RODREN-322619 format. One record per atom (N, C-alpha, C): residue number from 1; x, y, z negated; residue in one letter. Coordinates in nm, 2 decimals. Example, Ala and Ser with C-alpha at 12.3 -4.5 7.8 and 13.67 -1.06 7.14 Angstrom:
<recs>
rec i 1 x 1.32 y -0.57 z -0.78 aa a
rec i 1 x 1.23 y -0.45 z -0.78 aa a
rec i 1 x 1.32 y -0.33 z -0.78 aa a
rec i 2 x 1.28 y -0.22 z -0.71 aa s
rec i 2 x 1.37 y -0.11 z -0.71 aa s
rec i 2 x 1.29 y 0.00 z -0.79 aa s
</recs>
This chain:
<recs>
rec i 1 x 5.22 y -2.37 z -3.18 aa m
rec i 1 x 5.19 y -2.51 z -3.16 aa m
rec i 1 x 5.17 y -2.59 z -3.27 aa m
rec i 2 x 5.07 y -2.64 z -3.25 aa t
rec i 2 x 5.09 y -2.74 z -3.40 aa t
rec i 2 x 5.13 y -2.90 z -3.40 aa t
rec i 3 x 5.16 y -2.98 z -3.38 aa n
rec i 3 x 5.16 y -3.10 z -3.40 aa n
rec i 3 x 5.04 y -3.23 z -3.48 aa n
rec i 4 x 4.98 y -3.32 z -3.41 aa l
rec i 4 x 4.90 y -3.33 z -3.46 aa l
rec i 4 x 4.94 y -3.42 z -3.61 aa l
rec i 5 x 4.82 y -3.42 z -3.73 aa p
rec i 5 x 4.88 y -3.56 z -3.82 aa p
rec i 5 x 4.97 y -3.66 z -3.79 aa p
rec i 6 x 5.07 y -3.74 z -3.82 aa d
rec i 6 x 5.10 y -3.87 z -3.78 aa d
rec i 6 x 5.10 y -3.86 z -3.62 aa d
rec i 7 x 5.18 y -3.77 z -3.58 aa c
rec i 7 x 5.27 y -3.77 z -3.50 aa c
rec i 7 x 5.37 y -3.78 z -3.44 aa c
rec i 8 x 5.39 y -3.90 z -3.35 aa k
rec i 8 x 5.63 y -3.93 z -3.39 aa k
rec i 8 x 5.65 y -3.97 z -3.22 aa k
rec i 9 x 5.78 y -3.86 z -3.18 aa t
rec i 9 x 5.79 y -3.88 z -3.02 aa t
rec i 9 x 5.82 y -4.01 z -3.02 aa t
rec i 10 x 5.79 y -4.01 z -2.88 aa v
rec i 10 x 5.81 y -4.15 z -2.80 aa v
rec i 10 x 5.95 y -4.16 z -2.70 aa v
rec i 11 x 5.99 y -4.20 z -2.70 aa t
rec i 11 x 6.15 y -4.19 z -2.59 aa t
rec i 11 x 6.17 y -4.28 z -2.48 aa t
rec i 12 x 6.21 y -4.24 z -2.40 aa k
rec i 12 x 6.23 y -4.30 z -2.28 aa k
rec i 12 x 6.27 y -4.41 z -2.27 aa k
rec i 13 x 6.36 y -4.48 z -2.41 aa k
rec i 13 x 6.40 y -4.59 z -2.45 aa k
rec i 13 x 6.27 y -4.67 z -2.51 aa k
rec i 14 x 6.21 y -4.61 z -2.54 aa e
rec i 14 x 6.10 y -4.71 z -2.63 aa e
rec i 14 x 5.95 y -4.72 z -2.51 aa e
rec i 15 x 5.95 y -4.60 z -2.42 aa l
rec i 15 x 5.84 y -4.66 z -2.36 aa l
rec i 15 x 5.94 y -4.80 z -2.26 aa l
rec i 16 x 6.06 y -4.79 z -2.21 aa v
rec i 16 x 6.15 y -4.88 z -2.12 aa v
rec i 16 x 6.10 y -5.05 z -2.21 aa v
rec i 17 x 6.09 y -5.04 z -2.29 aa n
rec i 17 x 6.12 y -5.16 z -2.40 aa n
rec i 17 x 6.00 y -5.20 z -2.40 aa n
rec i 18 x 5.88 y -5.10 z -2.41 aa r
rec i 18 x 5.72 y -5.15 z -2.43 aa r
rec i 18 x 5.70 y -5.21 z -2.26 aa r
rec i 19 x 5.71 y -5.15 z -2.11 aa i
rec i 19 x 5.71 y -5.18 z -2.01 aa i
rec i 19 x 5.73 y -5.33 z -1.99 aa i
rec i 20 x 5.89 y -5.30 z -2.01 aa a
rec i 20 x 5.96 y -5.47 z -2.01 aa a
rec i 20 x 5.88 y -5.56 z -2.03 aa a
rec i 21 x 5.86 y -5.51 z -2.17 aa e
rec i 21 x 5.81 y -5.64 z -2.27 aa e
rec i 21 x 5.65 y -5.70 z -2.22 aa e
rec i 22 x 5.61 y -5.63 z -2.17 aa s
rec i 22 x 5.44 y -5.61 z -2.12 aa s
rec i 22 x 5.46 y -5.69 z -2.01 aa s
rec i 23 x 5.54 y -5.64 z -1.90 aa t
rec i 23 x 5.56 y -5.72 z -1.76 aa t
rec i 23 x 5.67 y -5.84 z -1.77 aa t
rec i 24 x 5.75 y -5.85 z -1.84 aa g
rec i 24 x 5.85 y -5.97 z -1.83 aa g
rec i 24 x 5.95 y -5.93 z -1.72 aa g
rec i 25 x 5.97 y -5.80 z -1.72 aa q
rec i 25 x 6.11 y -5.75 z -1.65 aa q
rec i 25 x 6.19 y -5.71 z -1.75 aa q
rec i 26 x 6.33 y -5.71 z -1.67 aa t
rec i 26 x 6.43 y -5.70 z -1.75 aa t
rec i 26 x 6.47 y -5.54 z -1.80 aa t
rec i 27 x 6.49 y -5.48 z -1.92 aa k
rec i 27 x 6.52 y -5.38 z -1.96 aa k
rec i 27 x 6.61 y -5.26 z -1.84 aa k
rec i 28 x 6.66 y -5.30 z -1.79 aa v
rec i 28 x 6.77 y -5.29 z -1.68 aa v
rec i 28 x 6.67 y -5.23 z -1.56 aa v
rec i 29 x 6.55 y -5.33 z -1.50 aa v
rec i 29 x 6.51 y -5.31 z -1.42 aa v
rec i 29 x 6.40 y -5.19 z -1.46 aa v
rec i 30 x 6.35 y -5.23 z -1.55 aa v
rec i 30 x 6.23 y -5.12 z -1.57 aa v
rec i 30 x 6.30 y -4.99 z -1.60 aa v
rec i 31 x 6.41 y -4.98 z -1.67 aa k
rec i 31 x 6.48 y -4.83 z -1.70 aa k
rec i 31 x 6.51 y -4.74 z -1.52 aa k
rec i 32 x 6.57 y -4.88 z -1.44 aa e
rec i 32 x 6.62 y -4.81 z -1.31 aa e
rec i 32 x 6.49 y -4.76 z -1.25 aa e
rec i 33 x 6.42 y -4.85 z -1.26 aa i
rec i 33 x 6.26 y -4.81 z -1.17 aa i
rec i 33 x 6.16 y -4.65 z -1.27 aa i
rec i 34 x 6.19 y -4.60 z -1.40 aa l
rec i 34 x 6.15 y -4.53 z -1.43 aa l
rec i 34 x 6.24 y -4.43 z -1.42 aa l
rec i 35 x 6.38 y -4.40 z -1.44 aa q
rec i 35 x 6.42 y -4.30 z -1.36 aa q
rec i 35 x 6.41 y -4.26 z -1.26 aa q
rec i 36 x 6.41 y -4.38 z -1.14 aa q
rec i 36 x 6.39 y -4.33 z -0.99 aa q
rec i 36 x 6.28 y -4.25 z -0.98 aa q
rec i 37 x 6.17 y -4.27 z -1.08 aa f
rec i 37 x 6.05 y -4.20 z -1.05 aa f
rec i 37 x 6.04 y -4.05 z -1.13 aa f
rec i 38 x 6.11 y -4.03 z -1.23 aa l
rec i 38 x 6.09 y -3.90 z -1.26 aa l
rec i 38 x 6.23 y -3.88 z -1.19 aa l
rec i 39 x 6.28 y -3.88 z -1.07 aa d
rec i 39 x 6.40 y -3.82 z -1.01 aa d
rec i 39 x 6.30 y -3.80 z -0.87 aa d
rec i 40 x 6.20 y -3.87 z -0.86 aa e
rec i 40 x 6.15 y -3.82 z -0.77 aa e
rec i 40 x 6.03 y -3.69 z -0.73 aa e
rec i 41 x 6.00 y -3.73 z -0.89 aa i
rec i 41 x 5.92 y -3.65 z -0.90 aa i
rec i 41 x 5.97 y -3.47 z -0.95 aa i
rec i 42 x 6.08 y -3.51 z -1.00 aa i
rec i 42 x 6.22 y -3.34 z -0.97 aa i
rec i 42 x 6.21 y -3.30 z -0.86 aa i
rec i 43 x 6.27 y -3.43 z -0.79 aa g
rec i 43 x 6.30 y -3.36 z -0.65 aa g
rec i 43 x 6.22 y -3.28 z -0.55 aa g
rec i 44 x 6.08 y -3.38 z -0.52 aa e
rec i 44 x 5.94 y -3.33 z -0.51 aa e
rec i 44 x 5.89 y -3.19 z -0.59 aa e
rec i 45 x 5.95 y -3.15 z -0.67 aa l
rec i 45 x 5.88 y -3.01 z -0.76 aa l
rec i 45 x 5.97 y -2.92 z -0.72 aa l
rec i 46 x 6.08 y -2.92 z -0.69 aa s
rec i 46 x 6.23 y -2.87 z -0.62 aa s
rec i 46 x 6.27 y -2.79 z -0.54 aa s
rec i 47 x 6.14 y -2.82 z -0.43 aa v
rec i 47 x 6.15 y -2.82 z -0.30 aa v
rec i 47 x 6.04 y -2.74 z -0.28 aa v
rec i 48 x 5.93 y -2.75 z -0.37 aa g
rec i 48 x 5.84 y -2.68 z -0.36 aa g
rec i 48 x 5.66 y -2.78 z -0.31 aa g
rec i 49 x 5.72 y -2.87 z -0.36 aa n
rec i 49 x 5.59 y -2.99 z -0.31 aa n
rec i 49 x 5.49 y -2.99 z -0.43 aa n
rec i 50 x 5.34 y -3.02 z -0.42 aa r
rec i 50 x 5.28 y -3.09 z -0.54 aa r
rec i 50 x 5.24 y -3.22 z -0.56 aa r
rec i 51 x 5.28 y -3.24 z -0.67 aa l
rec i 51 x 5.27 y -3.41 z -0.69 aa l
rec i 51 x 5.08 y -3.44 z -0.76 aa l
rec i 52 x 5.04 y -3.50 z -0.70 aa e
rec i 52 x 4.89 y -3.53 z -0.74 aa e
rec i 52 x 4.87 y -3.69 z -0.78 aa e
rec i 53 x 4.84 y -3.71 z -0.93 aa f
rec i 53 x 4.81 y -3.86 z -0.99 aa f
rec i 53 x 4.67 y -3.85 z -1.02 aa f
rec i 54 x 4.60 y -3.92 z -0.92 aa r
rec i 54 x 4.44 y -3.90 z -0.99 aa r
rec i 54 x 4.43 y -3.95 z -1.10 aa r
rec i 55 x 4.33 y -3.89 z -1.18 aa e
rec i 55 x 4.29 y -3.99 z -1.34 aa e
rec i 55 x 4.38 y -3.88 z -1.39 aa e
rec i 56 x 4.54 y -3.87 z -1.37 aa f
rec i 56 x 4.64 y -3.85 z -1.42 aa f
rec i 56 x 4.64 y -3.66 z -1.47 aa f
rec i 57 x 4.68 y -3.63 z -1.36 aa g
rec i 57 x 4.71 y -3.49 z -1.35 aa g
rec i 57 x 4.76 y -3.47 z -1.21 aa g
rec i 58 x 4.82 y -3.33 z -1.23 aa v
rec i 58 x 4.88 y -3.30 z -1.09 aa v
rec i 58 x 5.00 y -3.19 z -1.18 aa v
rec i 59 x 5.10 y -3.19 z -1.08 aa f
rec i 59 x 5.22 y -3.15 z -1.10 aa f
rec i 59 x 5.26 y -3.03 z -0.99 aa f
rec i 60 x 5.22 y -2.86 z -1.04 aa e
rec i 60 x 5.32 y -2.83 z -0.92 aa e
rec i 60 x 5.40 y -2.69 z -0.95 aa e
rec i 61 x 5.46 y -2.64 z -0.83 aa v
rec i 61 x 5.52 y -2.54 z -0.92 aa v
rec i 61 x 5.48 y -2.38 z -0.86 aa v
rec i 62 x 5.47 y -2.28 z -0.90 aa r
rec i 62 x 5.46 y -2.18 z -0.90 aa r
rec i 62 x 5.54 y -2.07 z -0.93 aa r
rec i 63 x 5.52 y -1.88 z -0.87 aa e
rec i 63 x 5.59 y -1.81 z -0.88 aa e
rec i 63 x 5.53 y -1.69 z -1.00 aa e
rec i 64 x 5.59 y -1.73 z -1.09 aa r
rec i 64 x 5.60 y -1.62 z -1.19 aa r
rec i 64 x 5.65 y -1.46 z -1.12 aa r
rec i 65 x 5.58 y -1.37 z -1.16 aa a
rec i 65 x 5.61 y -1.23 z -1.13 aa a
rec i 65 x 5.74 y -1.19 z -1.19 aa a
rec i 66 x 5.76 y -1.08 z -1.18 aa a
rec i 66 x 5.87 y -1.01 z -1.26 aa a
rec i 66 x 5.79 y -0.88 z -1.31 aa a
rec i 67 x 5.84 y -0.90 z -1.45 aa r
rec i 67 x 5.75 y -0.81 z -1.52 aa r
rec i 67 x 5.85 y -0.72 z -1.63 aa r
rec i 68 x 5.77 y -0.65 z -1.68 aa k
rec i 68 x 5.85 y -0.52 z -1.76 aa k
rec i 68 x 5.80 y -0.61 z -1.94 aa k
rec i 69 x 5.89 y -0.64 z -2.00 aa a
rec i 69 x 5.91 y -0.69 z -2.13 aa a
rec i 69 x 5.96 y -0.60 z -2.23 aa a
rec i 70 x 5.91 y -0.62 z -2.35 aa q
rec i 70 x 5.95 y -0.50 z -2.48 aa q
rec i 70 x 6.03 y -0.59 z -2.57 aa q
rec i 71 x 6.15 y -0.60 z -2.61 aa n
rec i 71 x 6.22 y -0.66 z -2.71 aa n
rec i 71 x 6.13 y -0.59 z -2.86 aa n
rec i 72 x 6.06 y -0.78 z -2.96 aa p
rec i 72 x 6.00 y -0.68 z -3.05 aa p
rec i 72 x 6.10 y -0.65 z -3.16 aa p
rec i 73 x 6.22 y -0.67 z -3.20 aa r
rec i 73 x 6.29 y -0.65 z -3.27 aa r
rec i 73 x 6.35 y -0.44 z -3.24 aa r
rec i 74 x 6.38 y -0.41 z -3.13 aa t
rec i 74 x 6.45 y -0.31 z -3.12 aa t
rec i 74 x 6.32 y -0.23 z -3.02 aa t
rec i 75 x 6.24 y -0.29 z -2.99 aa l
rec i 75 x 6.14 y -0.21 z -2.87 aa l
rec i 75 x 6.16 y -0.15 z -2.78 aa l
rec i 76 x 6.30 y -0.16 z -2.73 aa e
rec i 76 x 6.38 y -0.17 z -2.61 aa e
rec i 76 x 6.29 y -0.24 z -2.49 aa e
rec i 77 x 6.26 y -0.14 z -2.35 aa k
rec i 77 x 6.20 y -0.22 z -2.27 aa k
rec i 77 x 6.34 y -0.30 z -2.16 aa k
rec i 78 x 6.30 y -0.40 z -2.16 aa v
rec i 78 x 6.33 y -0.51 z -2.05 aa v
rec i 78 x 6.25 y -0.55 z -1.95 aa v
rec i 79 x 6.34 y -0.59 z -1.85 aa f
rec i 79 x 6.34 y -0.63 z -1.76 aa f
rec i 79 x 6.29 y -0.81 z -1.69 aa f
rec i 80 x 6.26 y -0.85 z -1.72 aa v
rec i 80 x 6.22 y -1.00 z -1.66 aa v
rec i 80 x 6.21 y -1.02 z -1.51 aa v
rec i 81 x 6.28 y -1.10 z -1.46 aa p
rec i 81 x 6.30 y -1.15 z -1.32 aa p
rec i 81 x 6.17 y -1.22 z -1.27 aa p
rec i 82 x 6.14 y -1.21 z -1.15 aa a
rec i 82 x 6.06 y -1.39 z -1.13 aa a
rec i 82 x 6.15 y -1.46 z -1.16 aa a
rec i 83 x 6.08 y -1.60 z -1.17 aa k
rec i 83 x 6.13 y -1.69 z -1.17 aa k
rec i 83 x 5.98 y -1.84 z -1.13 aa k
rec i 84 x 6.03 y -1.96 z -1.11 aa r
rec i 84 x 5.96 y -2.03 z -1.06 aa r
rec i 84 x 5.95 y -2.10 z -1.20 aa r
rec i 85 x 5.77 y -2.17 z -1.19 aa v
rec i 85 x 5.79 y -2.27 z -1.32 aa v
rec i 85 x 5.73 y -2.38 z -1.33 aa v
rec i 86 x 5.73 y -2.49 z -1.35 aa v
rec i 86 x 5.64 y -2.54 z -1.32 aa v
rec i 86 x 5.43 y -2.60 z -1.40 aa v
rec i 87 x 5.36 y -2.59 z -1.32 aa k
rec i 87 x 5.26 y -2.66 z -1.44 aa k
rec i 87 x 5.21 y -2.77 z -1.42 aa k
rec i 88 x 5.09 y -2.81 z -1.48 aa f
rec i 88 x 5.05 y -2.96 z -1.51 aa f
rec i 88 x 4.95 y -2.92 z -1.54 aa f
rec i 89 x 4.83 y -2.93 z -1.44 aa k
rec i 89 x 4.69 y -2.98 z -1.47 aa k
rec i 89 x 4.65 y -3.10 z -1.50 aa k
rec i 90 x 4.58 y -3.12 z -1.61 aa v
rec i 90 x 4.53 y -3.25 z -1.67 aa v
rec i 90 x 4.41 y -3.31 z -1.59 aa v
rec i 91 x 4.44 y -3.42 z -1.58 aa g
rec i 91 x 4.35 y -3.51 z -1.49 aa g
rec i 91 x 4.24 y -3.57 z -1.58 aa g
rec i 92 x 4.14 y -3.60 z -1.51 aa r
rec i 92 x 4.00 y -3.65 z -1.54 aa r
rec i 92 x 4.04 y -3.76 z -1.67 aa r
rec i 93 x 4.12 y -3.85 z -1.63 aa t
rec i 93 x 4.06 y -3.97 z -1.73 aa t
rec i 93 x 4.20 y -3.93 z -1.89 aa t
rec i 94 x 4.31 y -3.85 z -1.85 aa m
rec i 94 x 4.37 y -3.84 z -1.95 aa m
rec i 94 x 4.25 y -3.72 z -2.08 aa m
rec i 95 x 4.20 y -3.66 z -1.92 aa r
rec i 95 x 4.16 y -3.48 z -2.04 aa r
rec i 95 x 4.03 y -3.58 z -2.16 aa r
rec i 96 x 3.99 y -3.67 z -2.09 aa e
rec i 96 x 3.89 y -3.78 z -2.17 aa e
rec i 96 x 3.91 y -3.82 z -2.28 aa e
rec i 97 x 4.09 y -3.92 z -2.21 aa r
rec i 97 x 4.11 y -3.96 z -2.38 aa r
rec i 97 x 4.23 y -3.93 z -2.50 aa r
rec i 98 x 4.26 y -3.80 z -2.40 aa v
rec i 98 x 4.34 y -3.68 z -2.52 aa v
rec i 98 x 4.26 y -3.60 z -2.57 aa v
rec i 99 x 4.24 y -3.52 z -2.43 aa c
rec i 99 x 4.17 y -3.33 z -2.51 aa c
rec i 99 x 4.07 y -3.34 z -2.54 aa c
rec i 100 x 3.96 y -3.40 z -2.51 aa e
rec i 100 x 3.82 y -3.39 z -2.57 aa e
rec i 100 x 3.82 y -3.51 z -2.66 aa e
rec i 101 x 3.72 y -3.47 z -2.76 aa e
rec i 101 x 3.69 y -3.54 z -2.88 aa e
rec i 101 x 3.59 y -3.65 z -2.90 aa e
rec i 102 x 3.58 y -3.74 z -2.91 aa p
rec i 102 x 3.52 y -3.87 z -2.87 aa p
rec i 102 x 3.37 y -3.83 z -2.89 aa p
rec i 103 x 3.32 y -3.87 z -2.84 aa s
rec i 103 x 3.17 y -3.78 z -2.79 aa s
rec i 103 x 3.06 y -3.94 z -2.88 aa s
rec i 104 x 2.98 y -3.87 z -3.00 aa p
rec i 104 x 2.89 y -3.93 z -3.08 aa p
rec i 104 x 2.83 y -4.07 z -3.02 aa p
rec i 105 x 2.81 y -4.15 z -3.06 aa a
rec i 105 x 2.72 y -4.27 z -3.00 aa a
rec i 105 x 2.56 y -4.24 z -3.01 aa a
rec i 106 x 2.52 y -4.28 z -2.88 aa p
rec i 106 x 2.41 y -4.29 z -2.86 aa p
rec i 106 x 2.30 y -4.28 z -3.00 aa p
rec i 107 x 2.23 y -4.20 z -2.98 aa r
rec i 107 x 2.12 y -4.21 z -3.12 aa r
rec i 107 x 1.99 y -4.31 z -3.04 aa r
rec i 108 x 1.91 y -4.38 z -3.11 aa q
rec i 108 x 1.89 y -4.55 z -3.14 aa q
rec i 108 x 1.69 y -4.51 z -3.13 aa q
rec i 109 x 1.65 y -4.46 z -3.03 aa e
rec i 109 x 1.49 y -4.42 z -3.07 aa e
rec i 109 x 1.43 y -4.50 z -3.14 aa e
rec i 110 x 1.34 y -4.48 z -3.24 aa s
rec i 110 x 1.27 y -4.60 z -3.29 aa s
rec i 110 x 1.08 y -4.60 z -3.21 aa s
rec i 111 x 1.03 y -4.69 z -3.23 aa a
rec i 111 x 0.93 y -4.68 z -3.18 aa a
rec i 111 x 0.82 y -4.60 z -3.23 aa a
rec i 112 x 0.83 y -4.58 z -3.31 aa a
rec i 112 x 0.71 y -4.45 z -3.36 aa a
rec i 112 x 0.79 y -4.34 z -3.35 aa a
rec i 113 x 0.72 y -4.22 z -3.29 aa p
rec i 113 x 0.77 y -4.12 z -3.30 aa p
rec i 113 x 0.80 y -4.06 z -3.44 aa p
rec i 114 x 0.95 y -3.94 z -3.42 aa a
rec i 114 x 0.90 y -3.92 z -3.59 aa a
rec i 114 x 0.81 y -3.79 z -3.61 aa a
rec i 115 x 0.80 y -3.73 z -3.75 aa p
rec i 115 x 0.72 y -3.68 z -3.74 aa p
rec i 115 x 0.77 y -3.51 z -3.70 aa p
rec i 116 x 0.68 y -3.41 z -3.67 aa p
rec i 116 x 0.81 y -3.27 z -3.62 aa p
rec i 116 x 0.85 y -3.24 z -3.70 aa p
rec i 117 x 0.95 y -3.17 z -3.70 aa a
rec i 117 x 1.05 y -3.12 z -3.79 aa a
rec i 117 x 1.00 y -3.02 z -3.87 aa a
rec i 118 x 0.87 y -2.96 z -3.86 aa a
rec i 118 x 0.82 y -2.84 z -3.91 aa a
rec i 118 x 0.71 y -2.90 z -4.07 aa a
rec i 119 x 0.67 y -3.00 z -4.03 aa q
rec i 119 x 0.62 y -3.09 z -4.11 aa q
rec i 119 x 0.69 y -3.15 z -4.22 aa q
rec i 120 x 0.81 y -3.19 z -4.21 aa s
rec i 120 x 0.91 y -3.31 z -4.27 aa s
rec i 120 x 0.96 y -3.18 z -4.41 aa s
rec i 121 x 0.93 y -3.24 z -4.52 aa p
rec i 121 x 0.97 y -3.17 z -4.67 aa p
rec i 121 x 1.07 y -3.18 z -4.70 aa p
rec i 122 x 1.19 y -3.29 z -4.61 aa q
rec i 122 x 1.32 y -3.31 z -4.61 aa q
rec i 122 x 1.40 y -3.23 z -4.50 aa q
rec i 123 x 1.53 y -3.15 z -4.56 aa s
rec i 123 x 1.57 y -3.09 z -4.43 aa s
rec i 123 x 1.65 y -3.24 z -4.36 aa s
rec i 124 x 1.70 y -3.21 z -4.21 aa p
rec i 124 x 1.72 y -3.30 z -4.16 aa p
rec i 124 x 1.89 y -3.36 z -4.21 aa p
rec i 125 x 1.96 y -3.49 z -4.18 aa q
rec i 125 x 2.08 y -3.53 z -4.22 aa q
rec i 125 x 2.14 y -3.53 z -4.12 aa q
rec i 126 x 2.26 y -3.50 z -4.12 aa p
rec i 126 x 2.31 y -3.54 z -3.94 aa p
rec i 126 x 2.35 y -3.67 z -3.91 aa p
rec i 127 x 2.38 y -3.70 z -3.84 aa p
rec i 127 x 2.41 y -3.85 z -3.81 aa p
rec i 127 x 2.54 y -3.88 z -3.85 aa p
rec i 128 x 2.53 y -4.06 z -3.90 aa s
rec i 128 x 2.64 y -4.09 z -3.93 aa s
rec i 128 x 2.75 y -4.14 z -3.88 aa s
rec i 129 x 2.87 y -4.06 z -3.88 aa p
rec i 129 x 3.00 y -4.16 z -3.77 aa p
rec i 129 x 2.99 y -4.25 z -3.71 aa p
rec i 130 x 2.96 y -4.23 z -3.58 aa p
rec i 130 x 2.94 y -4.44 z -3.52 aa p
rec i 130 x 3.10 y -4.52 z -3.56 aa p
rec i 131 x 3.05 y -4.67 z -3.61 aa k
rec i 131 x 3.14 y -4.74 z -3.68 aa k
rec i 131 x 3.27 y -4.80 z -3.58 aa k
rec i 132 x 3.38 y -4.74 z -3.64 aa p
rec i 132 x 3.49 y -4.85 z -3.53 aa p
rec i 132 x 3.44 y -4.99 z -3.45 aa p
rec i 133 x 3.52 y -5.06 z -3.36 aa p
rec i 133 x 3.47 y -5.18 z -3.32 aa p
rec i 133 x 3.59 y -5.22 z -3.40 aa p
rec i 134 x 3.54 y -5.42 z -3.41 aa p
rec i 134 x 3.62 y -5.49 z -3.49 aa p
rec i 134 x 3.73 y -5.50 z -3.43 aa p
rec i 135 x 3.84 y -5.55 z -3.54 aa s
rec i 135 x 3.96 y -5.56 z -3.45 aa s
rec i 135 x 3.94 y -5.71 z -3.41 aa s
rec i 136 x 4.07 y -5.72 z -3.32 aa t
rec i 136 x 4.06 y -5.88 z -3.24 aa t
rec i 136 x 4.21 y -5.93 z -3.36 aa t
rec i 137 x 4.27 y -6.03 z -3.39 aa p
rec i 137 x 4.37 y -6.10 z -3.47 aa p
rec i 137 x 4.43 y -6.07 z -3.44 aa p
rec i 138 x 4.50 y -6.04 z -3.28 aa n
rec i 138 x 4.65 y -5.99 z -3.30 aa n
rec i 138 x 4.67 y -5.85 z -3.23 aa n
rec i 139 x 4.59 y -5.76 z -3.26 aa s
rec i 139 x 4.58 y -5.65 z -3.20 aa s
rec i 139 x 4.67 y -5.55 z -3.28 aa s
rec i 140 x 4.73 y -5.46 z -3.26 aa p
rec i 140 x 4.82 y -5.37 z -3.34 aa p
rec i 140 x 4.76 y -5.28 z -3.37 aa p
rec i 141 x 4.67 y -5.29 z -3.36 aa f
rec i 141 x 4.53 y -5.13 z -3.42 aa f
rec i 141 x 4.45 y -5.23 z -3.56 aa f
</recs>
């Protein structure tokens, strides 16, 4: 697995600080709520329940079957017992914002129809990338 360039690790403490700043709540209150939320997720998964957060994703527990595997160094056959694993399926909003590449801006059709490609002596050029939106004065981006 490779990391994206300029990737950084965001800690729970940093999330607490951001949420406290944006909501006006104290860091202590935000930390308690965030920890309670995480504890509830763990508790529900530990009893085998499925958690669905629309647009975000679904957490569920699945049973991984027992199997025989092979130690790559010694080539010895080993038994791997069955176990429960947590699976996460990405929701639509997260997939659109994180997993899929941004779609190019729609091309504007001109009033005059373009000549057919067979008659054009020039090779077609790829469309230029979309321009980024203008930044606002106090934007961190």
